[in-house]
LUMZA-664114 format. One line per 4 residues: for each residue x, y, z of N, C-alpha, C. Coordinates in Angstrom, 1 decimal. Layout:
BEGIN
X:Y:Z:X:Y:Z:X:Y:Z  ...
This chain:
BEGIN
-14.1:17.0:-2.5:-13.4:17.0:-1.3:-12.1:17.8:-1.5  -11.8:18.7:-0.6:-10.6:19.5:-0.7:-9.3:18.7:-0.3  -8.2:19.1:-0.9:-7.0:18.4:-0.6:-6.5:18.8:0.8  -5.9:17.8:1.4:-5.3:17.9:2.7:-4.2:18.9:2.7
-4.0:19.6:3.8:-2.9:20.6:3.8:-1.8:20.2:4.7  -1.8:19.0:5.2:-0.7:18.6:6.0:-0.2:17.2:5.6  0.9:17.1:5.0:1.4:15.8:4.5:1.7:14.8:5.6  1.9:15.3:6.8:2.3:14.4:7.9:1.0:13.9:8.6
-0.2:14.2:8.2:-1.4:13.7:8.8:-2.0:12.7:7.8  -2.4:11.5:8.3:-3.0:10.5:7.4:-4.3:10.9:6.8  -4.4:10.7:5.5:-5.6:11.0:4.7:-5.7:10.1:3.5  -6.9:10.1:2.9:-7.2:9.3:1.7:-6.4:9.9:0.5
-6.2:9.1:-0.5:-5.4:9.5:-1.7:-5.9:10.8:-2.3  -7.2:11.0:-2.4:-7.7:12.2:-3.1:-7.4:13.5:-2.3  -7.0:13.4:-1.0:-6.6:14.5:-0.2:-5.1:14.6:-0.1  -4.4:13.7:-0.6:-2.9:13.7:-0.6:-2.4:13.7:-2.0
-3.1:14.2:-3.0:-2.6:14.2:-4.4:-1.2:14.9:-4.5  -1.0:16.0:-3.9:0.3:16.7:-4.0:1.4:15.8:-3.5  1.2:15.1:-2.4:2.2:14.2:-1.9:2.4:13.0:-2.9  1.4:12.4:-3.4:1.5:11.3:-4.4:2.2:11.8:-5.6
2.0:13.0:-6.1:2.7:13.5:-7.3:4.2:13.5:-7.1  4.7:13.7:-5.8:6.1:13.7:-5.5:6.8:12.4:-5.8  6.0:11.3:-5.9:6.5:10.0:-6.2:6.9:9.8:-7.6  6.2:10.4:-8.5:6.3:10.1:-10.0:7.7:10.6:-10.5
8.4:9.7:-11.2:9.7:10.0:-11.7:10.9:9.6:-10.8  10.5:9.3:-9.5:11.6:8.9:-8.6:11.8:7.4:-8.6  13.0:6.9:-8.2:13.2:5.5:-8.1:12.9:4.9:-6.7  12.3:3.8:-6.8:11.9:3.1:-5.5:13.1:2.4:-4.9
13.4:2.8:-3.6:14.6:2.2:-3.0:14.3:1.3:-1.8  13.1:1.4:-1.3:12.7:0.5:-0.2:11.2:0.3:-0.1  10.8:-0.9:0.1:9.4:-1.3:0.5:9.5:-2.2:1.7  8.9:-1.8:2.8:9.0:-2.5:4.1:7.6:-2.5:4.8
7.2:-3.7:5.2:6.0:-3.9:6.0:6.4:-4.0:7.5  5.5:-3.4:8.4:5.7:-3.4:9.8:4.7:-4.3:10.4  5.1:-5.6:10.7:4.1:-6.6:11.1:4.3:-6.9:12.6  3.1:-7.2:13.2:3.2:-7.6:14.6:3.5:-9.1:14.8
3.5:-9.8:13.7:3.8:-11.3:13.8:5.1:-11.5:12.9  5.8:-12.5:13.4:7.0:-12.9:12.6:6.6:-13.7:11.4  7.5:-13.8:10.4:7.2:-14.7:9.2:6.9:-16.1:9.6  7.5:-16.6:10.6:7.3:-18.0:11.1:5.8:-18.1:11.6
5.4:-17.1:12.3:4.0:-17.2:12.8:3.0:-17.1:11.7  3.3:-16.2:10.7:2.4:-16.0:9.6:2.3:-17.3:8.7  3.3:-18.1:8.7:3.3:-19.3:7.9:2.8:-20.5:8.6  2.4:-20.3:9.9:1.9:-21.4:10.7:0.3:-21.4:10.6
-0.3:-22.6:10.5:-1.8:-22.6:10.5:-2.4:-21.9:11.7  -3.5:-21.2:11.4:-4.2:-20.5:12.5:-5.6:-21.0:12.5  -6.0:-21.7:13.6:-7.3:-22.3:13.7:-8.4:-21.2:13.9  -8.0:-20.0:14.2:-9.0:-18.9:14.4:-9.5:-18.3:13.1
-8.8:-18.6:12.0:-9.2:-18.0:10.7:-10.2:-19.0:10.0  -11.1:-18.4:9.3:-12.0:-19.3:8.5:-11.2:-20.1:7.5  -10.3:-19.5:6.9:-9.4:-20.2:6.0:-8.1:-20.4:6.7  -7.9:-21.7:7.2:-6.7:-21.9:8.1:-5.4:-22.2:7.4
-5.4:-22.1:6.1:-4.2:-22.3:5.3:-3.2:-21.2:5.7  -2.0:-21.6:6.1:-1.0:-20.6:6.4:-0.5:-19.9:5.1  0.1:-18.8:5.3:0.7:-18.1:4.2:1.9:-18.8:3.6  2.0:-18.8:2.3:3.2:-19.3:1.7:4.4:-18.3:1.9
5.6:-18.8:1.9:6.7:-17.8:2.1:6.7:-16.6:1.2  6.4:-16.7:0.0:6.4:-15.6:-0.9:5.2:-14.7:-0.7  4.2:-15.1:0.1:3.0:-14.2:0.4:3.2:-13.4:1.6  4.2:-13.7:2.4:4.3:-13.0:3.7:4.4:-11.5:3.6
5.2:-11.0:2.7:5.4:-9.5:2.6:4.0:-8.9:2.2  3.4:-9.6:1.2:2.2:-9.0:0.6:1.0:-9.0:1.6  0.8:-10.1:2.4:-0.4:-10.3:3.1:-0.3:-10.2:4.6  0.9:-9.8:5.1:1.1:-9.6:6.6:0.2:-8.5:7.0
-0.2:-8.5:8.3:-1.0:-7.4:8.9:-0.1:-6.3:9.3  -0.2:-5.1:8.8:0.6:-4.0:9.2:0.8:-3.0:8.0  1.3:-1.8:8.3:1.4:-0.8:7.3:2.6:-1.0:6.4  2.7:-0.2:5.4:3.8:-0.2:4.4:4.6:1.1:4.5
5.9:1.0:4.4:6.8:2.2:4.3:7.4:2.1:2.9  7.2:3.2:2.1:7.8:3.3:0.8:8.8:4.4:0.8  10.0:4.1:0.3:11.1:5.1:0.3:11.6:5.3:-1.2  11.8:6.5:-1.5:12.3:6.9:-2.9:13.7:7.5:-2.8
14.3:7.6:-4.0:15.7:8.0:-4.0:15.9:9.5:-3.8  14.9:10.3:-3.7:15.0:11.7:-3.3:14.9:11.9:-1.8  14.8:10.8:-1.1:14.6:10.9:0.4:13.2:10.8:0.9  12.2:10.9:0.0:10.8:10.9:0.4:10.5:9.5:0.9
9.8:9.5:2.1:9.3:8.3:2.7:7.8:8.5:3.0  7.0:7.5:2.5:5.5:7.6:2.7:5.0:6.3:3.4  4.1:6.5:4.3:3.5:5.4:5.0:2.1:5.2:4.4  1.8:3.9:4.2:0.4:3.5:3.7:-0.2:2.5:4.6
-1.5:2.6:4.7:-2.3:1.6:5.5:-3.7:1.7:5.1  -4.6:1.2:6.0:-6.1:1.3:5.7:-6.8:1.9:6.9  -7.9:2.5:6.7:-8.7:3.1:7.8:-9.7:2.2:8.3  -10.4:2.6:9.3:-11.5:1.8:9.8:-12.7:1.6:8.8
-12.7:2.5:7.8:-13.7:2.4:6.8:-13.2:1.7:5.6  -12.1:0.9:5.7:-11.6:0.1:4.6:-11.2:1.0:3.4  -10.6:2.2:3.7:-10.0:3.0:2.6:-8.5:3.1:2.8  -7.8:3.3:1.7:-6.4:3.6:1.8:-6.1:4.9:2.4
-5.2:5.0:3.3:-4.7:6.2:3.9:-3.2:6.3:3.8  -2.7:7.5:3.7:-1.2:7.7:3.6:-0.8:9.0:4.2  0.5:9.0:4.6:1.1:10.3:5.1:2.6:10.2:4.9  3.2:11.4:4.9:4.6:11.4:4.7:5.3:11.1:6.1
6.3:10.3:6.0:7.2:9.9:7.2:8.5:10.7:7.1  8.9:11.1:5.9:10.1:11.9:5.8:10.0:12.6:4.5  10.3:13.9:4.5:10.3:14.7:3.2:11.7:14.8:2.7  11.8:15.1:1.4:13.2:15.3:0.8:14.0:16.3:1.5
13.4:17.3:2.1:14.2:18.4:2.8:14.7:18.0:4.2  14.3:16.7:4.6:14.8:16.2:5.9:13.8:16.3:7.0  12.7:17.0:6.8:11.6:17.0:7.8:11.0:15.7:8.0  10.8:15.3:9.3:10.2:14.0:9.6:8.9:14.0:10.3
8.2:13.0:10.2:6.8:12.9:10.8:6.9:12.8:12.3  5.9:13.4:13.0:5.9:13.3:14.5:5.4:11.9:14.9  4.9:11.1:14.0:4.5:9.7:14.4:5.0:8.7:13.3  6.3:8.4:13.5:7.0:7.5:12.6:6.6:6.0:12.9
6.8:5.1:12.0:6.6:3.7:12.3:7.7:3.3:13.2  7.3:2.4:14.2:8.3:2.0:15.2:8.8:0.6:14.8  10.1:0.5:14.6:10.7:-0.8:14.3:10.7:-1.7:15.6  10.9:-1.1:16.8:10.9:-1.9:18.0:9.5:-2.4:18.2
9.3:-3.6:18.5:8.0:-4.2:18.7:7.3:-4.7:17.5  7.9:-4.5:16.3:7.4:-5.0:15.1:8.4:-5.9:14.4  7.9:-6.7:13.5:8.8:-7.5:12.6:8.8:-6.7:11.3  10.0:-6.2:10.9:10.1:-5.4:9.7:10.4:-6.4:8.5
9.5:-6.4:7.6:9.6:-7.3:6.4:10.0:-6.5:5.2  11.2:-6.7:4.7:11.6:-5.9:3.5:11.4:-6.7:2.2  11.0:-6.0:1.2:10.8:-6.6:-0.1:12.1:-7.2:-0.6  13.2:-6.6:-0.2:14.5:-7.1:-0.7:14.8:-8.5:-0.2
14.1:-9.0:0.8:14.3:-10.4:1.3:13.6:-11.4:0.4  14.4:-12.1:-0.4:13.8:-12.9:-1.4:12.8:-14.0:-1.0  13.1:-14.5:0.2:12.2:-15.6:0.6:10.8:-15.2:0.9  10.6:-14.0:1.4:9.3:-13.6:1.9:8.5:-12.6:0.9
9.0:-12.4:-0.3:8.4:-11.5:-1.2:8.4:-12.0:-2.6  7.3:-11.8:-3.3:7.2:-12.2:-4.6:8.3:-11.6:-5.5  8.8:-12.3:-6.4:9.9:-11.7:-7.3:9.4:-10.5:-8.1  8.1:-10.5:-8.5:7.6:-9.4:-9.3:7.6:-8.1:-8.5
7.4:-8.2:-7.2:7.5:-7.0:-6.4:8.9:-6.6:-6.1  9.8:-7.6:-5.8:11.2:-7.4:-5.4:11.9:-6.7:-6.6  11.5:-7.0:-7.8:12.2:-6.4:-9.0:11.9:-5.0:-9.2  10.9:-4.4:-8.5:10.6:-3.0:-8.6:11.6:-2.1:-7.9
12.3:-2.7:-7.0:13.3:-1.9:-6.3:14.4:-1.4:-7.2  14.7:-0.1:-7.2:15.6:0.5:-8.0:15.1:1.1:-9.3  13.8:0.9:-9.6:13.2:1.3:-10.8:12.3:2.6:-10.6  12.2:3.4:-11.6:11.4:4.7:-11.4:9.9:4.4:-11.5
9.2:5.2:-10.8:7.7:5.2:-10.8:7.2:6.1:-11.9  6.3:5.5:-12.7:5.8:6.3:-13.9:4.5:7.0:-13.6  3.7:6.5:-12.7:2.4:7.1:-12.4:1.7:6.5:-11.2  0.7:7.1:-10.7:-0.1:6.6:-9.6:-1.6:6.8:-9.9
-2.4:5.8:-9.6:-3.8:5.9:-9.8:-4.6:5.5:-8.5  -5.8:6.0:-8.4:-6.6:5.6:-7.2:-7.7:4.6:-7.7  -7.9:3.5:-6.9:-9.0:2.6:-7.2:-10.1:2.9:-6.3  -11.3:3.2:-6.9:-12.5:3.5:-6.2:-13.5:2.5:-6.3
-14.3:2.2:-5.3:-15.3:1.2:-5.3:-16.7:2.0:-5.2  -17.6:1.6:-6.0:-19.0:2.1:-6.0:-19.6:2.0:-4.6  -20.1:3.1:-4.1:-20.6:3.1:-2.7:-21.8:2.2:-2.6  -22.5:1.9:-3.7:-23.6:1.0:-3.7:-23.2:-0.4:-3.1
-21.9:-0.8:-3.3:-21.4:-2.0:-2.8:-21.5:-2.1:-1.3  -21.4:-0.9:-0.7:-21.4:-0.7:0.8:-22.8:-0.2:1.3  -23.7:0.0:0.4:-24.9:0.6:0.8:-24.8:2.1:1.1  -23.8:2.7:0.5:-23.5:4.1:0.8:-23.7:5.0:-0.5
-23.8:6.3:-0.3:-24.0:7.2:-1.4:-22.7:7.7:-2.1  -21.6:7.4:-1.5:-20.3:7.9:-2.1:-19.4:6.7:-2.4  -18.4:7.0:-3.3:-17.4:6.0:-3.6:-16.4:5.9:-2.5  -15.7:4.8:-2.4:-14.6:4.6:-1.4:-13.3:4.4:-2.1
-12.3:5.0:-1.5:-10.9:4.9:-2.1:-10.2:3.7:-1.5  -10.4:2.5:-2.2:-10.0:1.2:-1.6:-8.7:0.8:-2.1  -8.0:1.5:-3.0:-6.7:1.0:-3.5:-5.9:2.1:-4.2  -4.6:1.8:-4.3:-3.7:2.6:-5.1:-3.0:1.7:-6.1
-2.9:2.2:-7.3:-2.1:1.5:-8.4:-0.8:2.3:-8.6  0.3:1.7:-8.3:1.6:2.4:-8.6:2.2:1.7:-9.8  2.4:2.5:-10.8:3.0:2.1:-12.1:4.5:2.2:-12.0  5.2:1.1:-12.1:6.7:1.0:-12.0:7.2:0.7:-13.4
8.3:1.3:-13.8:8.9:1.1:-15.1:9.3:-0.4:-15.3  8.8:-0.9:-16.4:9.1:-2.3:-16.8:8.7:-3.3:-15.8  7.7:-3.1:-15.0:7.2:-4.0:-14.0:5.7:-4.1:-14.0  5.1:-5.2:-13.4:3.7:-5.2:-13.2:3.3:-4.0:-12.2
2.0:-3.7:-12.3:1.5:-2.6:-11.4:1.5:-3.2:-9.9  2.0:-2.3:-9.0:1.9:-2.6:-7.6:0.6:-2.1:-7.0  -0.1:-3.0:-6.4:-1.5:-2.6:-5.9:-1.4:-2.6:-4.3  -1.8:-1.4:-3.8:-2.0:-1.3:-2.3:-3.5:-1.3:-2.1
-4.0:-2.2:-1.4:-5.5:-2.4:-1.4:-6.0:-2.6:0.0  -7.3:-2.2:0.2:-8.0:-2.3:1.4:-9.2:-3.3:1.2  -9.2:-4.5:1.7:-10.3:-5.4:1.6:-10.6:-5.8:0.2  -9.6:-5.9:-0.7:-9.8:-6.4:-2.1:-9.2:-7.7:-2.3
-8.3:-8.2:-1.4:-7.7:-9.5:-1.6:-7.9:-10.4:-0.4  -7.4:-11.6:-0.5:-7.4:-12.4:0.7:-6.2:-11.9:1.6  -6.2:-12.3:2.9:-5.1:-11.8:3.7:-5.5:-11.9:5.2  -4.5:-11.6:6.0:-4.7:-11.6:7.5:-5.2:-10.3:7.9
-5.1:-9.3:7.1:-5.5:-7.9:7.4:-6.3:-7.4:6.2  -7.0:-6.3:6.3:-7.7:-5.7:5.2:-6.7:-5.0:4.2  -5.5:-4.7:4.7:-4.5:-3.9:3.9:-3.5:-4.9:3.3  -3.3:-4.9:2.0:-2.4:-5.8:1.3:-1.6:-5.0:0.3
-0.4:-5.6:0.0:0.5:-5.0:-0.9:0.9:-6.1:-1.9  0.3:-6.0:-3.1:0.3:-7.1:-4.0:0.2:-6.7:-5.5  -0.2:-7.6:-6.3:-0.4:-7.4:-7.8:-1.8:-7.3:-8.2  -2.1:-6.8:-9.3:-3.5:-6.6:-9.8:-4.2:-8.0:-9.8
-3.5:-9.0:-10.3:-4.1:-10.3:-10.4:-4.7:-10.9:-9.1  -4.2:-10.4:-8.0:-4.6:-10.9:-6.7:-5.9:-10.2:-6.2  -6.4:-9.2:-6.9:-7.7:-8.7:-6.5:-8.8:-9.7:-6.7  -9.6:-10.0:-5.7:-10.6:-11.0:-5.8:-11.6:-10.7:-6.9
-12.0:-11.7:-7.7:-12.9:-11.4:-8.9:-14.2:-10.7:-8.4  -14.7:-11.1:-7.3:-16.0:-10.5:-6.8:-15.9:-9.0:-6.5  -14.6:-8.5:-6.4:-14.4:-7.1:-6.1:-14.2:-6.3:-7.4  -13.7:-6.9:-8.4:-13.2:-6.2:-9.6:-14.3:-5.4:-10.3
-15.5:-6.0:-10.4:-16.7:-5.4:-11.1:-17.1:-4.1:-10.5  -16.7:-3.8:-9.3:-17.2:-2.6:-8.6:-16.1:-1.5:-8.7  -15.0:-1.8:-9.3:-13.8:-0.8:-9.2:-13.7:0.1:-10.4  -13.4:1.3:-10.2:-13.0:2.2:-11.3:-11.6:2.8:-10.9
-10.8:3.1:-11.9:-9.4:3.6:-11.7:-9.3:5.0:-12.2  -8.8:5.9:-11.4:-8.6:7.3:-11.7:-7.1:7.7:-11.6  -6.5:8.1:-12.7:-5.2:8.6:-12.6:-5.1:9.9:-11.9  -4.0:10.3:-11.4:-3.8:11.6:-10.7:-3.9:12.7:-11.8
-4.6:13.8:-11.4:-4.6:14.9:-12.2:-3.2:15.5:-12.3  -2.8:16.0:-13.5:-1.5:16.7:-13.7:-1.4:17.9:-12.8  -0.2:18.1:-12.3:0.1:19.3:-11.5:-0.4:20.5:-12.2  -1.1:21.4:-11.4:-1.5:22.7:-12.0:-2.9:22.6:-12.7
-3.5:21.4:-12.7:-4.8:21.3:-13.4:-5.9:21.7:-12.5
């Protein structure tokens, strides 16, 4: 599959390699989820769910339904979410040169959940703020798991200096939505056997 030529249009990680490479070596300055529900609603039992246990406060950031905005110290902002095919998709929201996306995330009408808010975010994720990113890898799932002939890009692994790996996943963990922002240990055991991890190819390769 050829690489995407427009950083402002959502695409899977393999088509946004050049954009993902821009993350490496930069410090993480913000992680924010854009949720349609408030933390209070997310922590309240929901009888419509098979598992009606409400989210614990420290799970709210990770498991809320909604996309993620990642900001780096060079001004780059990237949005992450999942597609209808349960694959990770991403696009630039702001480039270091100041150019911005024609379709930014809207704070109005959403509850913005920042990783910096101690009550609603795991400390392992919160401690990543201010640290440099060392590498990025794609998690792929064997297409046989879906009855398909191709693999699916169901996750991203972001390697942060002196921190656990940050996992952006589609349908790999429990949660209110198929997109989650969490740690490797939260990937459900029944999904791990189907996953392979591919590091980004070096620039110019």
